[in-house]
Backbone as CSV, one residue per row, in Angstrom:
resi,resn,N_x,N_y,N_z,CA_x,CA_y,CA_z,C_x,C_y,C_z
1,UNK,166.172,123.464,67.316,166.251,124.227,66.076,167.624,124.890,66.017
2,UNK,168.274,124.747,64.863,169.576,125.384,64.647,169.512,126.198,63.367
3,UNK,170.323,127.244,63.315,170.368,128.143,62.167,171.782,128.108,61.594
4,UNK,171.868,128.140,60.255,173.169,128.192,59.599,173.067,129.167,58.433
5,UNK,174.144,129.922,58.218,174.129,130.988,57.216,175.279,130.815,56.243
6,UNK,174.980,131.042,54.981,175.982,131.065,53.918,176.022,132.482,53.354
7,UNK,177.230,133.027,53.210,177.429,134.363,52.664,177.885,134.249,51.213
8,UNK,177.395,135.155,50.380,177.831,135.261,48.989,177.959,136.739,48.649
9,UNK,178.761,137.040,47.659,178.956,138.427,47.208,178.631,138.525,45.733
10,UNK,178.117,139.683,45.345,177.902,139.940,43.922,177.917,141.443,43.684
11,UNK,178.166,141.807,42.459,178.146,143.202,42.026,177.021,143.349,41.012
12,UNK,176.265,144.418,41.130,175.171,144.627,40.181,174.853,146.114,40.070
13,UNK,174.339,146.456,38.903,173.873,147.818,38.654,172.350,147.843,38.726
14,UNK,171.816,149.002,39.013,170.366,149.186,38.979,170.051,150.676,38.954
15,UNK,168.786,150.945,38.779,168.270,152.306,38.837,166.911,152.228,39.505
16,UNK,166.668,153.126,40.442,165.350,153.225,41.047,164.576,154.288,40.282
17,UNK,163.542,153.829,39.615,162.783,154.729,38.757,161.449,154.088,38.411
18,UNK,160.406,154.861,38.518,159.086,154.399,38.092,158.829,154.950,36.696
19,UNK,158.476,154.110,35.745,158.257,154.593,34.375,157.049,155.519,34.244
20,UNK,156.123,155.434,35.206,154.932,156.286,35.153,155.163,157.653,35.806
21,UNK,156.378,157.900,36.315,156.726,159.186,36.897,157.662,159.937,35.960
22,UNK,157.678,161.248,36.112,158.632,162.058,35.359,160.024,161.869,35.960
23,UNK,161.026,162.295,35.210,162.395,162.231,35.719,162.524,163.052,36.997
24,UNK,161.852,164.205,37.030,161.899,165.061,38.218,161.285,164.359,39.437
25,UNK,160.149,163.671,39.250,159.534,162.942,40.365,160.446,161.822,40.858
26,UNK,161.035,161.074,39.921,161.944,159.996,40.309,163.142,160.540,41.072
27,UNK,163.698,161.647,40.612,164.843,162.243,41.290,164.458,162.746,42.671
28,UNK,163.266,163.323,42.777,162.809,163.817,44.081,162.688,162.681,45.099
29,UNK,162.159,161.547,44.673,161.936,160.425,45.595,163.195,159.584,45.787
30,UNK,163.902,159.271,44.692,165.009,158.318,44.750,166.395,158.955,44.726
31,UNK,166.459,160.267,44.525,167.744,160.959,44.551,168.732,160.406,43.540
32,UNK,169.994,160.239,43.969,171.047,159.740,43.077,170.744,158.338,42.559
33,UNK,169.917,157.608,43.254,169.584,156.240,42.827,168.715,156.216,41.570
34,UNK,168.208,157.380,41.160,167.424,157.488,39.926,168.289,157.939,38.753
35,UNK,169.593,157.936,38.913,170.503,158.352,37.852,170.129,157.656,36.541
36,UNK,169.858,158.412,35.480,169.455,157.797,34.211,170.507,156.843,33.640
37,UNK,171.762,156.992,34.051,172.835,156.132,33.551,173.200,155.018,34.535
38,UNK,172.310,154.722,35.489,172.458,153.618,36.418,173.527,153.890,37.479
39,UNK,173.621,153.027,38.441,174.680,153.029,39.452,174.780,151.599,39.974
40,UNK,175.837,151.297,40.715,176.015,149.924,41.146,176.438,149.793,42.592
41,UNK,176.403,148.563,43.068,176.769,148.241,44.446,177.554,146.942,44.473
42,UNK,178.357,146.792,45.511,179.005,145.534,45.847,178.172,144.927,46.978
43,UNK,177.268,144.038,46.623,176.309,143.481,47.573,176.910,142.309,48.350
44,UNK,176.427,142.142,49.569,176.718,140.967,50.387,175.373,140.294,50.687
45,UNK,175.266,139.028,50.352,174.039,138.257,50.526,174.265,137.202,51.606
46,UNK,173.335,137.117,52.552,173.370,136.102,53.602,172.090,135.278,53.510
47,UNK,172.252,133.978,53.289,171.125,133.055,53.215,171.162,132.211,54.489
48,UNK,170.131,132.347,55.324,170.069,131.605,56.589,168.957,130.572,56.512
49,UNK,169.319,129.335,56.847,168.342,128.253,56.900,168.251,127.742,58.338
50,UNK,167.129,127.099,58.641,166.922,126.591,59.996,166.315,125.203,59.932
51,UNK,166.449,124.490,61.032,165.866,123.162,61.119,166.588,122.339,62.156
52,UNK,166.438,121.041,62.021,167.048,120.099,62.950,168.260,119.445,62.302
53,UNK,169.237,119.138,63.092,170.448,118.483,62.605,170.132,117.034,62.247
54,UNK,170.599,116.608,61.084,170.471,115.212,60.670,171.430,114.386,61.524
55,UNK,170.933,113.416,62.301,171.817,112.665,63.185,172.851,111.815,62.436
56,UNK,172.562,111.461,61.192,173.513,110.662,60.416,174.690,111.490,59.917
57,UNK,174.417,112.722,59.480,175.476,113.553,58.880,176.056,114.567,59.852
58,UNK,175.293,114.937,60.861,175.716,116.002,61.770,175.467,117.390,61.207
59,UNK,174.833,117.460,60.038,174.551,118.731,59.354,173.067,119.078,59.439
60,UNK,172.779,120.360,59.409,171.436,120.816,59.056,171.291,120.679,57.548
61,UNK,172.199,121.305,56.806,172.338,121.116,55.353,173.833,121.131,55.058
62,UNK,174.194,120.536,53.967,175.577,120.575,53.509,175.837,121.990,52.980
63,UNK,176.802,122.703,53.552,177.073,124.081,53.136,177.545,124.174,51.686
64,UNK,178.198,123.140,51.175,178.572,123.152,49.760,177.313,123.144,48.894
65,UNK,176.320,122.345,49.288,175.049,122.320,48.568,174.374,123.693,48.633
66,UNK,174.353,124.321,49.806,173.743,125.644,49.950,174.477,126.662,49.087
67,UNK,175.806,126.589,49.068,176.598,127.459,48.191,176.221,127.225,46.735
68,UNK,176.144,125.960,46.329,175.859,125.636,44.931,174.491,126.132,44.492
69,UNK,173.448,125.926,45.305,172.123,126.399,44.870,172.035,127.914,44.914
70,UNK,172.690,128.542,45.887,172.697,130.006,45.943,173.395,130.572,44.706
71,UNK,174.510,129.978,44.336,175.218,130.447,43.135,174.405,130.188,41.879
72,UNK,173.878,128.981,41.721,173.166,128.604,40.501,171.885,129.410,40.310
73,UNK,171.098,129.551,41.347,169.775,130.159,41.211,169.743,131.656,41.490
74,UNK,170.831,132.198,42.051,170.840,133.628,42.377,172.100,134.306,41.859
75,UNK,173.236,134.024,42.444,174.453,134.796,42.162,174.825,134.756,40.684
76,UNK,174.813,133.579,40.075,175.173,133.482,38.659,174.232,134.294,37.766
77,UNK,173.011,134.509,38.215,172.026,135.259,37.434,172.132,136.771,37.639
78,UNK,172.750,137.222,38.751,172.753,138.655,39.041,174.131,139.292,39.103
79,UNK,175.180,138.493,39.268,176.522,139.054,39.412,176.960,139.732,38.110
80,UNK,177.403,140.988,38.239,177.832,141.818,37.109,176.723,141.982,36.068
81,UNK,175.498,142.103,36.558,174.330,142.303,35.701,173.634,143.600,36.089
82,UNK,172.711,143.989,35.245,171.830,145.113,35.521,170.524,144.524,36.047
83,UNK,170.193,144.801,37.300,169.000,144.215,37.913,167.726,144.593,37.170
84,UNK,167.687,145.780,36.593,166.497,146.231,35.881,166.328,145.530,34.536
85,UNK,167.427,145.212,33.875,167.364,144.744,32.496,167.704,143.272,32.296
86,UNK,168.586,142.724,33.111,169.172,141.410,32.818,168.666,140.259,33.669
87,UNK,167.956,140.532,34.742,167.648,139.488,35.726,166.187,139.074,35.597
88,UNK,165.986,137.811,35.162,164.619,137.357,34.889,163.706,137.443,36.105
89,UNK,164.208,137.145,37.303,163.318,137.167,38.463,163.081,138.573,39.015
90,UNK,163.673,139.592,38.375,163.401,140.983,38.761,162.572,141.710,37.700
91,UNK,162.212,141.043,36.618,161.428,141.679,35.550,160.112,142.231,36.103
92,UNK,159.821,143.478,35.761,158.570,144.105,36.172,158.548,144.590,37.613
93,UNK,159.697,144.507,38.302,159.755,144.942,39.703,160.688,146.139,39.821
94,UNK,160.369,147.055,40.705,161.275,148.136,41.037,162.507,147.508,41.681
95,UNK,163.685,147.835,41.197,164.911,147.141,41.602,165.490,147.669,42.917
96,UNK,164.646,147.786,43.931,165.109,148.169,45.265,165.712,146.943,45.941
97,UNK,166.508,147.168,46.952,167.089,146.054,47.698,165.989,145.277,48.412
98,UNK,164.937,145.955,48.823,163.810,145.289,49.459,163.178,144.270,48.504
99,UNK,162.895,144.709,47.278,162.302,143.807,46.295,163.273,142.710,45.873
100,UNK,164.557,143.022,45.828,165.558,142.013,45.500,165.574,140.909,46.559
101,UNK,165.507,141.271,47.824,165.487,140.271,48.900,164.288,139.341,48.770
102,UNK,163.128,139.891,48.480,161.921,139.072,48.311,162.069,138.150,47.099
103,UNK,162.601,138.673,46.004,162.776,137.868,44.792,163.763,136.724,45.025
104,UNK,164.833,136.977,45.752,165.797,135.920,46.067,165.143,134.875,46.956
105,UNK,164.371,135.299,47.932,163.616,134.360,48.774,162.791,133.424,47.892
106,UNK,162.052,134.016,46.956,161.180,133.221,46.085,161.974,132.241,45.219
107,UNK,163.200,132.588,44.865,164.050,131.687,44.087,164.516,130.492,44.915
108,UNK,164.718,130.672,46.208,165.355,129.645,47.031,164.425,128.870,47.958
109,UNK,163.296,129.420,48.330,162.488,128.836,49.406,162.102,127.386,49.137
110,UNK,161.650,127.061,47.944,161.207,125.692,47.664,162.382,124.728,47.560
111,UNK,163.497,125.179,46.998,164.686,124.325,46.900,165.188,123.934,48.284
112,UNK,165.192,124.891,49.181,165.658,124.611,50.543,164.670,123.700,51.266
113,UNK,163.382,123.912,51.053,162.372,123.057,51.687,162.532,121.607,51.238
114,UNK,162.918,121.383,49.977,163.120,120.021,49.477,164.242,119.301,50.219
115,UNK,165.157,120.065,50.830,166.276,119.461,51.569,165.873,119.037,52.978
116,UNK,164.673,119.440,53.403,164.234,119.155,54.761,164.469,120.310,55.722
117,UNK,165.143,121.360,55.255,165.358,122.563,56.073,164.330,123.617,55.676
118,UNK,164.358,124.739,56.386,163.479,125.870,56.064,164.337,127.100,55.832
119,UNK,163.960,127.893,54.850,164.620,129.181,54.655,164.159,130.098,55.780
120,UNK,165.104,130.632,56.536,164.778,131.507,57.662,164.813,132.974,57.254
121,UNK,165.895,133.373,56.555,165.986,134.788,56.166,166.933,134.972,55.002
122,UNK,166.685,136.071,54.311,167.573,136.608,53.287,167.989,137.975,53.791
123,UNK,169.286,138.185,53.906,169.812,139.492,54.306,170.729,139.968,53.186
124,UNK,170.534,141.206,52.771,171.376,141.787,51.719,171.911,143.126,52.200
125,UNK,173.237,143.227,52.237,173.891,144.506,52.469,174.082,145.171,51.117
126,UNK,173.477,146.340,50.948,173.659,147.129,49.732,174.918,147.989,49.861
127,UNK,175.126,148.510,51.055,176.338,149.250,51.398,176.753,148.762,52.782
128,UNK,177.886,149.223,53.272,178.291,148.771,54.605,177.347,149.279,55.689
129,UNK,176.574,150.323,55.391,175.666,150.907,56.378,174.201,150.557,56.179
130,UNK,173.837,150.001,55.023,172.428,149.746,54.712,172.207,148.293,54.336
131,UNK,171.268,147.654,55.009,170.914,146.293,54.639,169.426,146.056,54.813
132,UNK,168.953,145.023,54.138,167.557,144.597,54.199,167.555,143.153,54.685
133,UNK,166.590,142.819,55.504,166.430,141.439,55.951,164.970,141.044,55.737
134,UNK,164.780,139.873,55.124,163.435,139.393,54.806,163.241,137.995,55.384
135,UNK,162.094,137.791,56.047,161.787,136.529,56.704,160.607,135.799,56.075
136,UNK,160.206,136.223,54.902,159.161,135.498,54.196,157.745,135.816,54.592
137,UNK,157.524,136.931,55.244,156.163,137.273,55.655,155.620,138.384,54.800
C-alpha cells in the first residue's frame, strides 16, 4: 500500500452562525467567527489517496488527474466564494472547517474509487496553526 498527496490552495469567506440562535448566542460560541459581515481564510487542502502501484504506469494515480478532479469538483467551486452562500455542496451545513472536510470527501470519494485507488484523507489547514483531517469515518 502506498499513499500519495496532492496539495491545493483556495481562499474563501464564511461565517459560523446558527440561524436558530440569537446573535449573542452565536458570538458566545463562535466568537469572531460569527462576525455578521463574514471573514475569510487562505486554506490549504491536502487530498491523500492510497492503493497499489499500477505496474504498467508506475503510478498509484496520475497526479495531473488528481489535480484536475480536485480543481473541477472542489477548488473551482469554492475558491474566492462564500462557503455559506455560494457553494452547492455546503448548502444547509454549518460552514466549519470540519464540515467542509467531510463535504469535500463526499465530492471526491467516488471519483477516486473509479480510478482504482481509495481516498485516504482530506486535510484542510484553515490557518497555519489549525487544521482538520478527515478519514471518512
